[in-house]
VEXLUM-894937 format. One record per residue: residue number from 1; x, y negated, z negated of N, C-alpha, C in turn. Coordinates in nm, 2 decimals, always signed. Layout:
BEGIN
+-------+--------+--------+--------+--------+--------+--------+--------+--------+--------+
: kolfi :   n_px :   n_py :   n_pz :  ca_px :  ca_py :  ca_pz :   c_px :   c_py :   c_pz :
+-------+--------+--------+--------+--------+--------+--------+--------+--------+--------+
:   NUM :      X :      Y :      Z :      X :      Y :      Z :      X :      Y :      Z :
...
+-------+--------+--------+--------+--------+--------+--------+--------+--------+--------+
This chain:
BEGIN
+-------+--------+--------+--------+--------+--------+--------+--------+--------+--------+
: kolfi :   n_px :   n_py :   n_pz :  ca_px :  ca_py :  ca_pz :   c_px :   c_py :   c_pz :
+-------+--------+--------+--------+--------+--------+--------+--------+--------+--------+
:     1 :  +2.56 :  -0.98 :  -2.79 :  +2.55 :  -1.03 :  -2.66 :  +2.47 :  -1.17 :  -2.66 :
:     2 :  +2.53 :  -1.27 :  -2.60 :  +2.46 :  -1.40 :  -2.60 :  +2.34 :  -1.39 :  -2.50 :
:     3 :  +2.26 :  -1.49 :  -2.52 :  +2.14 :  -1.50 :  -2.44 :  +2.17 :  -1.52 :  -2.29 :
:     4 :  +2.28 :  -1.60 :  -2.26 :  +2.31 :  -1.62 :  -2.12 :  +2.36 :  -1.49 :  -2.06 :
:     5 :  +2.44 :  -1.41 :  -2.14 :  +2.48 :  -1.28 :  -2.08 :  +2.37 :  -1.19 :  -2.06 :
:     6 :  +2.27 :  -1.19 :  -2.15 :  +2.15 :  -1.10 :  -2.13 :  +2.07 :  -1.14 :  -2.01 :
:     7 :  +2.06 :  -1.27 :  -1.98 :  +1.99 :  -1.32 :  -1.87 :  +2.06 :  -1.28 :  -1.74 :
:     8 :  +2.19 :  -1.30 :  -1.74 :  +2.27 :  -1.26 :  -1.62 :  +2.26 :  -1.11 :  -1.59 :
:     9 :  +2.27 :  -1.03 :  -1.70 :  +2.26 :  -0.89 :  -1.69 :  +2.12 :  -0.85 :  -1.63 :
:    10 :  +2.02 :  -0.91 :  -1.68 :  +1.88 :  -0.88 :  -1.63 :  +1.87 :  -0.92 :  -1.49 :
:    11 :  +1.92 :  -1.03 :  -1.45 :  +1.92 :  -1.08 :  -1.31 :  +1.99 :  -0.98 :  -1.22 :
:    12 :  +2.11 :  -0.94 :  -1.26 :  +2.19 :  -0.84 :  -1.18 :  +2.11 :  -0.71 :  -1.17 :
:    13 :  +2.04 :  -0.67 :  -1.27 :  +1.97 :  -0.54 :  -1.26 :  +1.85 :  -0.56 :  -1.16 :
:    14 :  +1.78 :  -0.67 :  -1.16 :  +1.67 :  -0.69 :  -1.07 :  +1.72 :  -0.70 :  -0.92 :
:    15 :  +1.84 :  -0.76 :  -0.90 :  +1.89 :  -0.77 :  -0.77 :  +1.93 :  -0.63 :  -0.72 :
:    16 :  +1.99 :  -0.55 :  -0.81 :  +2.03 :  -0.42 :  -0.77 :  +1.91 :  -0.33 :  -0.74 :
:    17 :  +1.81 :  -0.34 :  -0.82 :  +1.69 :  -0.26 :  -0.79 :  +1.62 :  -0.31 :  -0.66 :
:    18 :  +1.62 :  -0.44 :  -0.63 :  +1.56 :  -0.49 :  -0.51 :  +1.64 :  -0.43 :  -0.39 :
:    19 :  +1.77 :  -0.44 :  -0.40 :  +1.86 :  -0.39 :  -0.29 :  +1.84 :  -0.24 :  -0.27 :
:    20 :  +1.83 :  -0.16 :  -0.38 :  +1.80 :  -0.02 :  -0.37 :  +1.66 :  +0.01 :  -0.31 :
:    21 :  +1.57 :  -0.08 :  -0.32 :  +1.44 :  -0.06 :  -0.26 :  +1.43 :  -0.10 :  -0.12 :
:    22 :  +1.50 :  -0.21 :  -0.08 :  +1.49 :  -0.26 :  +0.05 :  +1.58 :  -0.18 :  +0.15 :
:    23 :  +1.69 :  -0.13 :  +0.11 :  +1.78 :  -0.06 :  +0.20 :  +1.71 :  +0.06 :  +0.27 :
:    24 :  +1.64 :  +0.15 :  +0.19 :  +1.57 :  +0.26 :  +0.26 :  +1.46 :  +0.21 :  +0.35 :
:    25 :  +1.40 :  +0.09 :  +0.31 :  +1.29 :  +0.04 :  +0.40 :  +1.35 :  +0.01 :  +0.54 :
:    26 :  +1.47 :  -0.05 :  +0.54 :  +1.53 :  -0.09 :  +0.67 :  +1.59 :  +0.04 :  +0.73 :
:    27 :  +1.66 :  +0.12 :  +0.66 :  +1.74 :  +0.23 :  +0.72 :  +1.66 :  +0.36 :  +0.75 :
:    28 :  +1.57 :  +0.39 :  +0.66 :  +1.49 :  +0.52 :  +0.68 :  +1.36 :  +0.50 :  +0.74 :
:    29 :  +1.29 :  +0.39 :  +0.71 :  +1.15 :  +0.37 :  +0.75 :  +1.13 :  +0.27 :  +0.86 :
:    30 :  +1.24 :  +0.22 :  +0.91 :  +1.23 :  +0.13 :  +1.03 :  +1.16 :  +0.00 :  +1.01 :
:    31 :  +1.16 :  -0.05 :  +0.89 :  +1.08 :  -0.17 :  +0.86 :  +1.17 :  -0.30 :  +0.88 :
:    32 :  +1.21 :  -0.32 :  +1.00 :  +1.30 :  -0.43 :  +1.03 :  +1.26 :  -0.49 :  +1.17 :
:    33 :  +1.22 :  -0.61 :  +1.17 :  +1.19 :  -0.68 :  +1.30 :  +1.31 :  -0.69 :  +1.39 :
:    34 :  +1.43 :  -0.70 :  +1.33 :  +1.55 :  -0.72 :  +1.41 :  +1.60 :  -0.58 :  +1.46 :
:    35 :  +1.61 :  -0.48 :  +1.38 :  +1.66 :  -0.35 :  +1.42 :  +1.55 :  -0.26 :  +1.48 :
:    36 :  +1.43 :  -0.29 :  +1.46 :  +1.32 :  -0.21 :  +1.52 :  +1.29 :  -0.08 :  +1.44 :
:    37 :  +1.20 :  +0.00 :  +1.49 :  +1.15 :  +0.12 :  +1.43 :  +1.25 :  +0.23 :  +1.44 :
:    38 :  +1.37 :  +0.22 :  +1.40 :  +1.47 :  +0.32 :  +1.41 :  +1.51 :  +0.37 :  +1.27 :
:    39 :  +1.57 :  +0.49 :  +1.27 :  +1.63 :  +0.54 :  +1.14 :  +1.78 :  +0.54 :  +1.15 :
:    40 :  +1.84 :  +0.49 :  +1.05 :  +1.99 :  +0.48 :  +1.04 :  +2.04 :  +0.56 :  +0.93 :
:    41 :  +2.14 :  +0.65 :  +0.95 :  +2.20 :  +0.73 :  +0.84 :  +2.12 :  +0.86 :  +0.83 :
:    42 :  +2.18 :  +0.96 :  +0.78 :  +2.12 :  +1.09 :  +0.76 :  +2.16 :  +1.14 :  +0.62 :
:    43 :  +2.06 :  +1.18 :  +0.54 :  +2.10 :  +1.23 :  +0.41 :  +2.18 :  +1.36 :  +0.42 :
:    44 :  +2.29 :  +1.37 :  +0.34 :  +2.37 :  +1.48 :  +0.33 :  +2.35 :  +1.54 :  +0.19 :
:    45 :  +2.32 :  +1.67 :  +0.19 :  +2.30 :  +1.73 :  +0.06 :  +2.33 :  +1.88 :  +0.06 :
:    46 :  +2.32 :  +1.94 :  -0.05 :  +2.35 :  +2.08 :  -0.07 :  +2.26 :  +2.13 :  -0.18 :
:    47 :  +2.25 :  +2.26 :  -0.19 :  +2.17 :  +2.32 :  -0.29 :  +2.27 :  +2.39 :  -0.39 :
:    48 :  +2.24 :  +2.36 :  -0.52 :  +2.32 :  +2.41 :  -0.63 :  +2.23 :  +2.46 :  -0.74 :
:    49 :  +2.23 :  +2.59 :  -0.77 :  +2.14 :  +2.65 :  -0.87 :  +2.00 :  +2.61 :  -0.84 :
:    50 :  +1.96 :  +2.63 :  -0.71 :  +1.82 :  +2.61 :  -0.67 :  +1.77 :  +2.46 :  -0.69 :
:    51 :  +1.86 :  +2.37 :  -0.70 :  +1.83 :  +2.23 :  -0.70 :  +1.90 :  +2.15 :  -0.59 :
:    52 :  +1.83 :  +2.06 :  -0.52 :  +1.90 :  +1.99 :  -0.42 :  +2.00 :  +1.89 :  -0.49 :
:    53 :  +2.11 :  +1.88 :  -0.43 :  +2.22 :  +1.78 :  -0.48 :  +2.25 :  +1.68 :  -0.37 :
:    54 :  +2.23 :  +1.56 :  -0.39 :  +2.26 :  +1.45 :  -0.29 :  +2.40 :  +1.43 :  -0.29 :
:    55 :  +2.46 :  +1.43 :  -0.17 :  +2.60 :  +1.40 :  -0.15 :  +2.62 :  +1.27 :  -0.07 :
:    56 :  +2.51 :  +1.18 :  -0.07 :  +2.52 :  +1.06 :  +0.00 :  +2.45 :  +1.06 :  +0.13 :
:    57 :  +2.50 :  +0.98 :  +0.22 :  +2.45 :  +0.98 :  +0.36 :  +2.56 :  +0.98 :  +0.46 :
:    58 :  +2.53 :  +1.05 :  +0.57 :  +2.62 :  +1.05 :  +0.69 :  +2.59 :  +0.92 :  +0.77 :
:    59 :  +2.69 :  +0.85 :  +0.80 :  +2.68 :  +0.72 :  +0.87 :  +2.68 :  +0.76 :  +1.02 :
:    60 :  +2.57 :  +0.74 :  +1.09 :  +2.56 :  +0.77 :  +1.23 :  +2.54 :  +0.65 :  +1.31 :
:    61 :  +2.60 :  +0.53 :  +1.28 :  +2.58 :  +0.41 :  +1.35 :  +2.71 :  +0.33 :  +1.34 :
:    62 :  +2.72 :  +0.23 :  +1.43 :  +2.84 :  +0.15 :  +1.44 :  +2.86 :  +0.05 :  +1.33 :
:    63 :  +2.98 :  -0.01 :  +1.33 :  +3.00 :  -0.11 :  +1.23 :  +2.92 :  -0.24 :  +1.25 :
:    64 :  +2.89 :  -0.26 :  +1.38 :  +2.80 :  -0.38 :  +1.42 :  +2.66 :  -0.35 :  +1.36 :
:    65 :  +2.61 :  -0.23 :  +1.38 :  +2.48 :  -0.20 :  +1.32 :  +2.48 :  -0.21 :  +1.17 :
:    66 :  +2.59 :  -0.16 :  +1.11 :  +2.60 :  -0.17 :  +0.96 :  +2.59 :  -0.32 :  +0.92 :
:    67 :  +2.66 :  -0.41 :  +0.99 :  +2.65 :  -0.55 :  +0.95 :  +2.51 :  -0.60 :  +0.97 :
:    68 :  +2.44 :  -0.56 :  +1.08 :  +2.30 :  -0.60 :  +1.10 :  +2.21 :  -0.54 :  +0.99 :
:    69 :  +2.23 :  -0.42 :  +0.94 :  +2.16 :  -0.36 :  +0.83 :  +2.18 :  -0.45 :  +0.71 :
:    70 :  +2.31 :  -0.48 :  +0.68 :  +2.34 :  -0.56 :  +0.56 :  +2.27 :  -0.69 :  +0.57 :
:    71 :  +2.27 :  -0.76 :  +0.68 :  +2.21 :  -0.89 :  +0.70 :  +2.06 :  -0.88 :  +0.67 :
:    72 :  +1.99 :  -0.77 :  +0.73 :  +1.85 :  -0.76 :  +0.70 :  +1.82 :  -0.73 :  +0.56 :
:    73 :  +1.90 :  -0.65 :  +0.49 :  +1.88 :  -0.62 :  +0.35 :  +1.90 :  -0.75 :  +0.27 :
:    74 :  +2.00 :  -0.83 :  +0.30 :  +2.03 :  -0.95 :  +0.23 :  +1.92 :  -1.05 :  +0.25 :
:    75 :  +1.87 :  -1.06 :  +0.37 :  +1.76 :  -1.16 :  +0.40 :  +1.63 :  -1.12 :  +0.32 :
:    76 :  +1.60 :  -0.99 :  +0.32 :  +1.48 :  -0.95 :  +0.25 :  +1.49 :  -0.97 :  +0.10 :
:    77 :  +1.61 :  -0.94 :  +0.04 :  +1.63 :  -0.96 :  -0.10 :  +1.62 :  -1.11 :  -0.14 :
:    78 :  +1.68 :  -1.19 :  -0.05 :  +1.68 :  -1.34 :  -0.07 :  +1.54 :  -1.39 :  -0.07 :
:    79 :  +1.46 :  -1.35 :  +0.03 :  +1.32 :  -1.40 :  +0.03 :  +1.25 :  -1.35 :  -0.09 :
:    80 :  +1.26 :  -1.23 :  -0.13 :  +1.20 :  -1.18 :  -0.25 :  +1.24 :  -1.26 :  -0.38 :
:    81 :  +1.37 :  -1.29 :  -0.38 :  +1.42 :  -1.37 :  -0.50 :  +1.36 :  -1.51 :  -0.50 :
:    82 :  +1.36 :  -1.57 :  -0.38 :  +1.30 :  -1.71 :  -0.37 :  +1.15 :  -1.71 :  -0.41 :
:    83 :  +1.08 :  -1.61 :  -0.37 :  +0.94 :  -1.60 :  -0.40 :  +0.92 :  -1.58 :  -0.55 :
:    84 :  +1.01 :  -1.51 :  -0.61 :  +0.99 :  -1.48 :  -0.76 :  +1.05 :  -1.58 :  -0.85 :
:    85 :  +1.13 :  -1.67 :  -0.79 :  +1.20 :  -1.77 :  -0.87 :  +1.10 :  -1.88 :  -0.92 :
:    86 :  +1.11 :  -1.92 :  -1.05 :  +1.02 :  -2.02 :  -1.10 :  +1.05 :  -2.15 :  -1.04 :
:    87 :  +0.94 :  -2.23 :  -1.02 :  +0.95 :  -2.36 :  -0.95 :  +1.00 :  -2.47 :  -1.05 :
+-------+--------+--------+--------+--------+--------+--------+--------+--------+--------+
C-alpha cells in the first residue's frame, strides 16, 4: 500500500468514526441547536441466546427531518475536521 493510500484510508476511518459519534449525539441525546432536545429514531432489537441483537433503528421521522439530521451531522463533522486540520 502506498503512503498516499494509507493516508486516505486513515482519513476515511477518522471521518467514519466521527460520523458514528456525532449521529447519536444529534438523534438520541438531542444535542442539536437546530433540531432541539428531541430524540429521533428508536432502536429495534431482539434477544437471541440471552444476548441482545441490534436490528438497526426504526425511523419515526419525516424525510425533511432526516435531511435536517444529516445537515447537523455534516456540519458537526466538518467543524471537527477543520479544528483538527493542520494549519
